[in-house]
C-alpha positions as CSV (number, residue, x, y, z in Angstrom):
1,M,55.0,-15.7,64.6
2,S,53.0,-18.5,66.2
3,S,50.2,-19.8,64.0
4,R,48.1,-20.1,67.1
5,Q,47.8,-16.4,67.4
6,P,44.5,-15.0,66.1
7,R,45.0,-13.5,62.7
8,Y,43.6,-10.1,63.7
9,L,46.3,-9.9,66.3
10,Q,48.9,-10.5,63.6
11,I,47.4,-7.6,61.7
12,K,47.5,-5.4,64.8
13,A,51.1,-6.4,65.4
14,Y,52.0,-5.6,61.8
15,L,50.4,-2.1,62.0
16,M,51.9,-1.4,65.5
17,T,55.4,-2.3,64.4
18,R,55.2,0.2,61.6
19,I,53.6,2.9,63.7
20,R,56.2,2.6,66.5
21,S,59.1,2.5,64.0
22,G,57.9,5.7,62.4
23,E,57.3,4.0,59.0
24,F,53.6,4.8,59.5
25,A,54.0,8.4,60.8
26,P,51.2,10.5,62.2
27,D,48.6,11.3,59.5
28,H,49.9,8.4,57.4
29,Q,47.0,6.5,55.7
30,I,47.2,2.7,56.4
31,P,46.4,0.1,53.8
32,P,42.6,-0.4,53.3
33,E,40.8,-3.3,55.0
34,E,40.6,-5.2,51.7
35,K,44.3,-5.1,51.1
36,L,45.1,-6.1,54.6
37,A,42.7,-9.0,54.4
38,Q,44.2,-10.1,51.1
39,S,47.8,-9.9,52.4
40,F,47.0,-11.9,55.5
41,G,44.6,-14.4,53.9
42,V,41.7,-13.5,56.2
43,S,38.2,-12.1,55.8
44,R,37.6,-8.4,55.7
45,M,35.8,-8.8,59.0
46,T,39.0,-10.0,60.7
47,A,41.0,-7.0,59.2
48,N,38.2,-4.7,60.4
49,K,38.5,-6.0,64.0
50,A,42.3,-5.3,64.0
51,I,41.7,-1.8,62.8
52,R,38.8,-1.2,65.1
53,D,40.8,-2.2,68.1
54,L,43.6,0.2,67.2
55,V,41.0,3.0,66.7
56,Q,39.6,2.3,70.2
57,E,43.2,2.3,71.6
58,G,43.8,5.7,70.1
59,Y,46.5,4.7,67.5
60,L,44.2,5.1,64.4
61,V,41.4,7.4,63.4
62,R,38.8,6.7,60.6
63,Q,37.8,9.6,58.3
64,A,34.6,9.0,56.5
65,G,35.1,8.7,52.7
66,L,38.9,9.0,53.0
67,G,40.3,6.0,54.9
68,T,42.1,5.3,58.2
69,F,45.0,7.3,59.4
70,V,47.7,7.1,62.1
71,T,46.9,9.6,65.0
72,D,49.4,12.0,66.4
73,Q,49.2,10.6,70.0
74,K,49.4,13.2,72.6
75,A,51.4,13.0,75.8
76,E,49.3,12.7,78.9
77,S,49.3,13.7,82.5
78,P,46.9,13.0,85.3
79,L,44.8,16.0,86.3
80,N,44.1,14.9,89.9
81,D,47.7,14.0,90.9
82,V,51.1,15.6,90.7
83,N,53.6,13.5,88.8
84,N,57.2,14.2,87.8
85,I,57.1,15.1,84.1
86,A,60.6,13.5,83.6
87,D,59.2,10.2,84.8
88,E,56.2,10.5,82.5
89,V,58.4,11.1,79.5
90,R,60.7,8.2,80.3
91,Q,57.8,5.8,80.9
92,R,56.7,6.4,77.3
93,G,60.2,5.2,76.3
94,H,61.2,8.7,75.3
95,Q,64.2,11.0,76.2
96,Y,63.5,13.7,78.7
97,S,65.4,17.0,78.8
98,N,64.7,20.6,79.8
99,R,65.8,24.2,79.2
100,V,66.1,26.6,82.2
101,L,65.0,30.1,81.2
102,R,65.0,31.7,84.6
103,C,66.1,30.8,88.1
104,E,66.1,33.8,90.4
105,A,64.9,35.5,93.6
106,V,62.3,38.2,92.9
107,A,60.0,40.5,94.8
108,A,56.4,39.1,94.8
109,D,54.0,41.2,92.8
110,D,50.2,41.5,93.6
111,E,49.2,38.3,91.9
112,T,52.1,36.2,93.1
113,A,51.7,37.5,96.7
114,L,48.0,36.6,96.6
115,K,48.5,33.1,95.0
116,L,51.5,32.2,97.3
117,G,50.1,33.7,100.5
118,V,53.0,36.1,101.2
119,R,53.2,39.9,101.5
120,M,53.6,41.9,98.4
121,G,57.2,42.7,97.8
122,A,58.4,39.6,99.8
123,K,61.3,37.6,98.4
124,V,60.2,34.5,96.5
125,F,62.0,32.1,94.2
126,H,61.0,32.1,90.5
127,S,61.9,29.5,88.0
128,V,60.9,29.1,84.3
129,L,61.6,25.8,82.5
130,I,60.7,24.3,79.2
131,H,60.2,20.5,79.5
132,L,61.0,18.5,76.3
133,D,60.0,15.0,75.1
134,N,62.5,13.7,72.5
135,G,63.7,17.3,72.1
136,R,60.2,18.7,71.5
137,P,58.7,21.2,73.9
138,I,55.6,19.8,75.8
139,Q,55.3,22.1,78.8
140,L,56.3,25.6,79.9
141,E,56.6,25.6,83.7
142,D,56.5,29.1,85.3
143,R,56.8,28.5,89.1
144,F,57.0,30.6,92.3
145,V,58.2,28.9,95.5
146,N,58.1,30.2,99.1
147,P,61.8,30.3,100.2
148,R,60.8,29.8,103.8
149,W,60.0,26.2,103.1
150,V,62.5,25.3,100.4
151,P,65.5,27.6,101.1
152,D,67.9,25.8,98.7
153,Y,65.6,25.7,95.7
154,L,67.7,28.0,93.6
155,E,70.8,25.9,94.1
156,T,69.1,23.0,92.3
157,D,70.7,21.5,89.1
158,F,67.6,21.2,87.1
159,S,69.4,19.1,84.5
160,L,69.4,16.4,87.1
161,H,66.3,17.1,89.1
162,T,63.0,18.7,88.1
163,P,61.3,21.3,90.4
164,N,58.7,18.7,91.2
165,E,61.3,16.3,92.4
166,I,62.9,18.9,94.7
167,L,59.6,20.1,96.2
168,V,58.2,16.6,96.8
169,A,61.5,15.6,98.5
170,R,61.6,18.6,100.8
171,C,57.9,19.1,101.4
172,P,55.7,16.1,100.7
173,I,52.5,17.3,99.0
174,T,49.3,16.8,101.1
175,D,46.9,19.1,99.2
176,L,46.7,20.6,95.8
177,E,44.5,23.0,93.8
178,H,44.2,22.8,90.0
179,V,42.5,25.2,87.6
180,V,42.6,24.4,83.9
181,E,41.6,26.7,81.0
182,A,42.2,27.1,77.3
183,M,44.3,30.0,76.1
184,L,46.1,31.4,73.1
185,P,49.8,31.9,73.8
186,D,51.5,35.2,73.5
187,A,54.4,35.5,71.1
188,Q,57.1,34.7,73.7
189,T,55.3,31.6,75.0
190,A,54.6,30.4,71.4
191,N,58.3,30.8,70.6
192,W,59.4,28.8,73.7
193,L,56.9,26.0,73.0
194,E,57.8,26.1,69.2
195,T,54.2,26.6,68.2
196,D,52.3,29.6,66.9
197,T,50.1,32.2,68.5
198,G,47.0,30.8,66.8
199,Q,47.4,27.3,68.3
200,P,45.3,26.9,71.5
201,C,47.2,25.7,74.6
202,L,46.1,24.2,77.9
203,C,47.0,26.3,81.0
204,M,46.9,24.7,84.4
205,T,47.3,26.9,87.5
206,R,48.5,24.7,90.4
207,R,49.0,25.5,94.0
208,T,50.5,22.8,96.4
209,W,50.5,22.5,100.2
210,S,52.5,20.5,102.6
211,G,50.5,20.3,105.8
212,E,49.5,23.8,106.7
213,H,52.2,25.4,104.5
214,L,51.5,26.8,101.0
215,I,54.7,25.8,99.2
216,S,54.4,26.6,95.5
217,Y,52.3,28.4,92.9
218,A,52.8,27.4,89.2
219,R,51.4,28.0,85.7
220,L,51.9,25.0,83.5
221,I,51.2,25.6,79.8
222,F,50.9,22.7,77.3
223,P,50.6,22.9,73.5
224,G,47.1,21.7,72.9
225,D,48.0,19.6,69.9
226,R,50.7,17.7,71.8
227,Y,49.2,17.1,75.3
228,K,46.1,16.1,77.1
229,L,45.1,16.0,80.8
230,R,43.3,13.0,82.2
231,S,41.2,12.6,85.3
232,T,40.0,9.4,86.8
233,Q,37.8,8.9,89.8
234,K,36.6,5.7,91.5
235,R,32.9,6.0,92.4
236,T,31.7,4.1,95.5
237,S,28.2,3.1,96.1
238,D,26.2,4.6,98.9
């Protein structure tokens, strides 16, 4: 390592290497500032800056009176956009996969008919998938699609293409509606997400339009301890 690199960056690199390798796993207590300062031959203030930077970046968390620990970083999706979850996982350097639980044509019940803008009893397409990040469930996707606009939806090989990919390719999204709320999963949902019924989840209800056509209605459920939703907005001056 170049001697020109500031010492606090050397400490950051040392800690990040061990975090990314899994040697310092989530909840692992890192060496105290005094020990890091001694090991790198720097002041405690320099070691403190390295730790402070990693706390601000979300890799570490300080616990008063106990020490500094590695965080269990959550996966993240934008709230005000529609991204392909497979791309999100791969961009983190992880392996994406999914499990298809249902893929069928059904008659729309009251709620589905209202949300999808069709007559009650009309044929709609229904898919349920579990999306996984390195083999760990991060999202349950329960989706209804209007077959008028995506007639070949049920023929999709979801091991190759996610529902998002298919819908965006057939019907580019022009408008969307998001509603997010906290929930406790029922026993079946908890089993699918490999969590427990006492662990809060995030539930996003999403409807998407392409021009004047309401294409899809979906409920996306994320384990609250593994996922977070982010919203960014650029403010302009008057």
